[in-house]
N, C-alpha and C positions, 0 to 999 in steps of 0.2 A: 495536390495541395502543396503549398510551400510553408515552411516553418513547422512548428510543433504546437499541437493543441492539447491542453490538459482539461479533462472533464471530471469533476468530482461526482462520481456516482453514489458515493456514500461518504459523508463527513461526520458521522455520529460516533458515539462511544459504544461500548459493548451492550449497554442497557437500553439503547434506542432513545436516549434523551432528546426531547424536542421533536419526536417522531421521525428522526433522521435515520437513514440507512447506515449500516456498519461500514467500516473503512473499505473503500474501493476507489482507486484513482485510475482513470483511463488516460493513456498517453497515445496520441495519434500523430504519426509522422508520415512523410512521403513513402518511407520504406516499410511501414507496417504499424501494427497496433499492439500495445501491451497494457496489462493491468498491474498496478502496484498495489498489492494486497487484494484479498478476495474474501471479505467477511461473509458470514452466513447468509445475509440478505442480498448478496451482490447480484445474483441472477435476476431476482425481482427488480432490483434497481436498473439493471441493464435493459430489461424489457420496458420498464416505466419510461426511461429516457431515450429509447429508440436506438440502443447500441446492439449491433449484431454480434452475438458471441462467436459465431463461426469465423469472424475476421480477426480475432485475437490470436496473435502468434506466441506471445510470451506472457507468463504470469510470474511476477516477482513477489516473494513473501518476505516481509521484514522479520516476522517471528511466528511461532506456531500456537497462538491463542485463537479460539474459535471466531472471534470478531475480526480476525485478520486472515485466516486461512480456511475457515469452516464452510465457505461457499464452494470449495473445490469439488466435493462429491456431487453437488447439484449441477455444477458447470459441466463435469465430465459425463454425467448421465444425460443431460440435455444434449450434449454433443453426440452421444450414441444414438439417441432417439431421432435426432435431426440428420443423421447419416453424414456427420462430418468426416471429411477425408484429409483436411489440412492438418499437418503436424502441429503439436503443441509442446512448448517447453515450459516446465514448471521449475523455477529456481528458488531455493530457500535455504534455511540453515541445515546443517548436517542432520540426517535422519528424516528429511522431508518426505521421501517416498514412503517410508514406513508409517509416518503419522497420517499421511493422506489415505493410505490403504486401510489403516485402522479406523479412521473416521468413516470411510465408506462402508466398512463392515458393521460398525455400530448403527449407522443410519439405514443402510440397505444391505442386509446380509447377503453375501454371495456376489455383490456388485464388483468387488475389487478383482475377482477372478474371471470376469467377462473379458473376452478378447475384443478390444475396440478395433474399428475399421480405420482408425487414425493412430499415428505413432505419438506416444507421450514420452518425452525425454525429461528425466529429473536431473537437475544440476544442484550439487551441494556447494553453497557459497562458503568461502574460507576467509577468515579475518584479514582485512587489509589487502587482499589480493585483487588485482584487476581481472575481471572475467569478461571475455568477449562472448556474448550470447546472441547469436543471430546478428542483428544490425545495431546492437547497443553494447556499450561498455558499462559494467557495474562494479563498484567497489563497496563491499560491506564493511561497516565499522562496528565493532562490538559496543553495546550499550548496557545499561543496568536495568533489566526487566526480566526476571525469571519466567521461563515459559517451557521448561522441560527440555530445552535445546538453546543454543546461543541465540540471542536477540540482536538485531542489527539496525543501525541507521544505514540508509542507502544513498549512494551518489551515482546517478545514472546520466550517461552521456549518449545523446542520440541526435543525429542530423545537426551537429554543431552546437546543440543546446545542452546545458547541464541542469539537472533537477536534483536537488537534495531533499531528503525525507528523513525525519527524525525517528520514524517508527514510534514505539512507546518506550519511554525511558525517563528517569530523573535526569537532571542536568549532568552531563559529562563533557569534559573538555574537547573530546573528539567531534562534538557537534559543530564546533567552529570550523574544523577541517572539512566536514561534509558540506557546510554552507559556503565556504570561501569561493568567491567568484561565480557562484551558481546563478543562473538566470531566474530560478525560483527555488526557494527553500520552503518546504511544507512541514509545519511543526505541530505536534499535538500541544494542546493547552487544556488539560483535563480539569483543573480547578482554577479559580481566579487568583487567590493568594494563599490558599491552604497548601502547605507542603506535605506531601505524603511520599513514602518510598515508591520508587519505580515509575513515577509519572512526573511530567512537567506541569508547572502552573504558569499562568499568564504573567504574574508579577516577576517571577524569575526570568522569564523570557524578555520582559521589558528591561530589566536590569542588565541583562547580558546582550542586549540588542547590538551594542557596539562591536561585540566580538563576532557577530554573524555577518560577515562581509558578503552578503548576497544582494542581488539587484532588487529582488522582491521577496517578501515573506508573507505567508498566509497561514492562518491558524485552522486547525481541524481537531477532530476527536474531543469535542467539548462536552462537558457534563452540564446539567441544569444550572449549576453554580455559575458557569461562564455564560451560558445562553441567556440568562436573565439580565446580564450586564453588557450585552453586545453594543448598545448605543454609546457606552462610555469608554470603549476600548480605543487605544491609540494604534492598533494594528488591524490589518485587513483579516477577515475571516471567510471561511468557505461556506457555501450553501450547496445542498444536494442539487445536482443538475447544472451547476455553474461551469462555464467554460472560460478558460484563460488561454490566450494565444501568446506564444513566445516568439 
Protein backbone atom coordinates (compact mmCIF):
# COMPACT_ATOMS: atom_id res chain seq x y z
CA UNK A 1 0.00 0.00 0.00
CA UNK A 2 1.02 3.64 -0.37
CA UNK A 3 0.23 6.36 2.11
CA UNK A 4 -1.08 5.97 5.64
CA UNK A 5 -4.57 4.80 6.60
CA UNK A 6 -6.28 5.62 9.88
CA UNK A 7 -9.13 3.40 11.11
CA UNK A 8 -11.17 4.38 14.15
CA UNK A 9 -11.74 1.04 15.86
CA UNK A 10 -13.14 2.86 18.87
CA UNK A 11 -14.28 6.49 18.99
CA UNK A 12 -16.26 6.35 22.23
CA UNK A 13 -15.79 7.51 25.78
CA UNK A 14 -15.16 5.39 28.87
CA UNK A 15 -18.88 4.69 29.38
CA UNK A 16 -19.76 3.49 25.88
CA UNK A 17 -21.87 6.51 24.97
CA UNK A 18 -23.80 5.93 21.76
CA UNK A 19 -22.85 2.24 21.82
CA UNK A 20 -19.35 3.12 20.64
CA UNK A 21 -16.22 1.16 21.41
CA UNK A 22 -13.60 2.69 23.69
CA UNK A 23 -10.62 4.53 22.26
CA UNK A 24 -8.53 2.58 19.77
CA UNK A 25 -7.06 4.01 16.55
CA UNK A 26 -5.32 1.79 14.00
CA UNK A 27 -2.59 3.30 11.84
CA UNK A 28 -1.56 1.25 8.80
CA UNK A 29 1.46 2.16 6.70
CA UNK A 30 3.59 0.32 4.17
CA UNK A 31 6.07 -0.40 6.93
CA UNK A 32 3.67 -1.81 9.53
CA UNK A 33 0.66 -1.35 11.79
CA UNK A 34 0.22 0.34 15.12
CA UNK A 35 -2.57 1.09 17.56
CA UNK A 36 -2.89 4.43 19.30
CA UNK A 37 -4.53 3.54 22.62
CA UNK A 38 -6.14 0.20 23.34
CA UNK A 39 -9.27 0.61 25.46
CA UNK A 40 -10.90 -2.36 27.16
CA UNK A 41 -13.21 -3.11 24.23
CA UNK A 42 -10.46 -2.93 21.59
CA UNK A 43 -10.05 -6.63 20.83
CA UNK A 44 -13.80 -6.93 20.22
CA UNK A 45 -13.64 -3.87 17.92
CA UNK A 46 -10.69 -5.31 16.01
CA UNK A 47 -12.58 -8.52 15.34
CA UNK A 48 -15.76 -6.61 14.47
CA UNK A 49 -13.95 -4.52 11.84
CA UNK A 50 -11.74 -7.25 10.40
CA UNK A 51 -8.40 -6.17 11.85
CA UNK A 52 -5.88 -8.95 12.44
CA UNK A 53 -4.26 -8.37 15.88
CA UNK A 54 -1.26 -10.47 14.87
CA UNK A 55 -0.19 -7.79 12.37
CA UNK A 56 0.05 -5.01 14.97
CA UNK A 57 3.69 -4.17 15.68
CA UNK A 58 3.35 -1.27 18.12
CA UNK A 59 0.79 -0.08 20.66
CA UNK A 60 1.12 3.53 21.83
CA UNK A 61 -0.67 4.54 25.02
CA UNK A 62 -1.51 8.16 25.76
CA UNK A 63 -2.31 7.46 29.41
CA UNK A 64 -3.15 4.67 31.81
CA UNK A 65 -6.93 4.80 32.24
CA UNK A 66 -8.86 1.64 31.48
CA UNK A 67 -10.62 3.04 28.42
CA UNK A 68 -7.20 3.76 26.90
CA UNK A 69 -5.02 0.83 27.99
CA UNK A 70 -7.40 -1.76 29.50
CA UNK A 71 -7.49 -3.81 26.30
CA UNK A 72 -3.85 -4.88 26.68
CA UNK A 73 -4.54 -7.97 28.87
CA UNK A 74 -7.04 -9.27 26.32
CA UNK A 75 -4.74 -8.42 23.40
CA UNK A 76 -1.81 -10.26 25.01
CA UNK A 77 -3.88 -13.32 25.96
CA UNK A 78 -5.35 -13.49 22.46
CA UNK A 79 -1.82 -13.34 21.07
CA UNK A 80 -0.77 -16.26 23.28
CA UNK A 81 -3.77 -18.40 22.33
CA UNK A 82 -3.27 -17.72 18.60
CA UNK A 83 0.45 -18.59 18.87
CA UNK A 84 1.77 -15.21 17.90
CA UNK A 85 5.52 -15.08 17.25
CA UNK A 86 5.76 -11.49 15.94
CA UNK A 87 7.43 -9.16 18.50
CA UNK A 88 5.25 -6.46 20.07
CA UNK A 89 6.28 -3.05 21.37
CA UNK A 90 4.08 -1.35 23.98
CA UNK A 91 5.02 2.31 24.54
CA UNK A 92 3.39 4.49 27.16
CA UNK A 93 3.93 6.65 30.23
CA UNK A 94 6.48 5.73 32.90
CA UNK A 95 5.33 2.66 34.81
CA UNK A 96 3.50 1.18 31.81
CA UNK A 97 4.94 -2.32 32.26
CA UNK A 98 3.88 -2.47 35.91
CA UNK A 99 0.37 -1.17 35.22
CA UNK A 100 -0.20 -3.66 32.39
CA UNK A 101 1.05 -6.55 34.54
CA UNK A 102 -1.14 -5.45 37.44
CA UNK A 103 -4.16 -5.26 35.16
CA UNK A 104 -3.44 -8.76 33.86
CA UNK A 105 -3.24 -10.10 37.41
CA UNK A 106 -6.54 -8.47 38.42
CA UNK A 107 -8.38 -9.81 35.37
CA UNK A 108 -6.61 -13.15 34.89
CA UNK A 109 -4.54 -14.11 37.96
CA UNK A 110 -1.23 -15.67 37.01
CA UNK A 111 -1.36 -14.44 33.42
CA UNK A 112 1.42 -11.89 33.78
CA UNK A 113 3.86 -14.64 34.75
CA UNK A 114 3.24 -16.79 31.68
CA UNK A 115 6.18 -16.87 29.28
CA UNK A 116 4.92 -15.76 25.88
CA UNK A 117 6.24 -17.22 22.63
CA UNK A 118 6.65 -13.67 21.35
CA UNK A 119 8.78 -10.85 22.71
CA UNK A 120 7.07 -7.87 24.39
CA UNK A 121 9.18 -4.75 24.72
CA UNK A 122 7.89 -1.99 27.00
CA UNK A 123 9.07 1.54 26.25
CA UNK A 124 8.58 4.38 28.72
CA UNK A 125 7.89 7.66 26.96
CA UNK A 126 9.47 10.81 28.37
CA UNK A 127 8.10 14.36 28.15
CA UNK A 128 9.10 16.16 24.98
CA UNK A 129 11.67 13.62 23.83
CA UNK A 130 11.62 12.17 20.33
CA UNK A 131 11.44 8.37 20.47
CA UNK A 132 12.28 6.19 17.50
CA UNK A 133 10.12 3.11 17.97
CA UNK A 134 10.43 0.67 15.13
CA UNK A 135 9.35 2.54 12.00
CA UNK A 136 7.75 5.57 13.73
CA UNK A 137 8.89 8.69 15.58
CA UNK A 138 6.84 9.68 18.63
CA UNK A 139 6.96 12.83 20.73
CA UNK A 140 4.86 12.79 23.94
CA UNK A 141 3.65 16.13 25.31
CA UNK A 142 2.43 16.38 28.91
CA UNK A 143 -1.25 17.26 29.34
CA UNK A 144 -3.60 17.79 32.27
CA UNK A 145 -5.43 14.54 32.99
CA UNK A 146 -4.53 12.69 36.23
CA UNK A 147 -4.21 8.94 35.63
CA UNK A 148 -1.73 7.71 38.22
CA UNK A 149 1.11 8.38 35.77
CA UNK A 150 1.93 11.19 33.33
CA UNK A 151 -0.70 11.65 30.63
CA UNK A 152 0.34 12.63 27.13
CA UNK A 153 -0.78 14.08 23.86
CA UNK A 154 1.11 12.30 21.10
CA UNK A 155 2.70 13.47 17.87
CA UNK A 156 3.44 10.51 15.62
CA UNK A 157 5.39 10.57 12.36
CA UNK A 158 5.33 7.59 10.02
CA UNK A 159 5.97 7.21 6.29
CA UNK A 160 6.21 10.98 5.89
CA UNK A 161 2.84 11.70 7.55
CA UNK A 162 2.23 13.35 10.91
CA UNK A 163 -0.65 12.40 13.21
CA UNK A 164 -1.40 14.47 16.30
CA UNK A 165 -3.57 13.10 19.10
CA UNK A 166 -4.78 15.00 22.14
CA UNK A 167 -5.36 12.02 24.39
CA UNK A 168 -7.61 13.12 27.27
CA UNK A 169 -6.98 16.60 28.65
CA UNK A 170 -8.41 20.01 29.27
CA UNK A 171 -7.03 22.71 26.99
CA UNK A 172 -3.27 23.16 27.33
CA UNK A 173 -1.15 25.31 25.05
CA UNK A 174 1.05 22.38 24.05
CA UNK A 175 -1.85 21.01 21.97
CA UNK A 176 -1.05 23.69 19.40
CA UNK A 177 2.46 22.26 19.08
CA UNK A 178 1.13 18.72 18.73
CA UNK A 179 -1.22 19.83 15.94
CA UNK A 180 1.14 22.18 14.09
CA UNK A 181 1.64 20.97 10.52
CA UNK A 182 -0.03 17.62 11.23
CA UNK A 183 -1.77 15.85 8.38
CA UNK A 184 -4.43 14.85 10.92
CA UNK A 185 -5.11 16.01 14.46
CA UNK A 186 -7.42 13.76 16.48
CA UNK A 187 -8.96 15.49 19.46
CA UNK A 188 -11.29 14.46 22.21
CA UNK A 189 -14.47 16.52 22.61
CA UNK A 190 -16.07 15.06 25.69
CA UNK A 191 -18.74 17.71 26.29
CA UNK A 192 -20.38 20.21 23.96
CA UNK A 193 -19.86 23.42 25.94
CA UNK A 194 -19.72 22.32 29.57
CA UNK A 195 -16.22 22.87 30.91
CA UNK A 196 -14.94 20.29 33.35
CA UNK A 197 -11.48 19.63 34.68
CA UNK A 198 -9.23 17.33 32.69
CA UNK A 199 -11.37 17.11 29.51
CA UNK A 200 -11.86 19.14 26.34
CA UNK A 201 -15.21 20.43 25.16
CA UNK A 202 -16.32 21.19 21.61
CA UNK A 203 -16.83 24.92 22.21
CA UNK A 204 -13.30 25.37 23.52
CA UNK A 205 -11.92 23.55 20.49
CA UNK A 206 -13.99 25.73 18.19
CA UNK A 207 -12.64 28.86 19.91
CA UNK A 208 -9.06 27.56 19.71
CA UNK A 209 -9.31 26.18 16.17
CA UNK A 210 -7.13 28.96 14.76
CA UNK A 211 -4.24 27.83 16.97
CA UNK A 212 -4.45 24.26 15.72
CA UNK A 213 -2.54 24.59 12.47
CA UNK A 214 -3.30 21.11 11.16
CA UNK A 215 -4.49 20.05 7.73
CA UNK A 216 -7.44 18.12 9.11
CA UNK A 217 -9.10 17.82 12.53
CA UNK A 218 -11.47 15.10 13.64
CA UNK A 219 -13.28 14.74 16.97
CA UNK A 220 -13.48 11.60 19.07
CA UNK A 221 -14.16 10.46 22.68
CA UNK A 222 -17.59 12.12 22.68
CA UNK A 223 -20.20 11.77 25.43
CA UNK A 224 -23.96 11.66 24.86
CA UNK A 225 -23.93 15.45 25.31
CA UNK A 226 -21.97 15.84 22.06
CA UNK A 227 -23.43 12.86 20.20
CA UNK A 228 -26.91 14.36 20.46
CA UNK A 229 -25.67 17.50 18.68
CA UNK A 230 -23.56 16.00 15.86
CA UNK A 231 -25.62 17.48 13.03
CA UNK A 232 -24.92 21.00 14.30
CA UNK A 233 -21.15 20.67 14.66
CA UNK A 234 -18.80 22.74 12.52
CA UNK A 235 -16.07 20.11 12.80
CA UNK A 236 -15.66 16.60 11.49
CA UNK A 237 -16.23 13.73 13.92
CA UNK A 238 -15.20 10.08 13.97
CA UNK A 239 -17.39 6.99 13.72
CA UNK A 240 -16.42 3.47 14.73
CA UNK A 241 -15.05 1.67 11.69
CA UNK A 242 -14.33 4.87 9.76
CA UNK A 243 -11.22 4.93 7.58
CA UNK A 244 -9.23 8.04 6.65
CA UNK A 245 -6.46 7.96 4.06
CA UNK A 246 -3.59 10.41 4.46
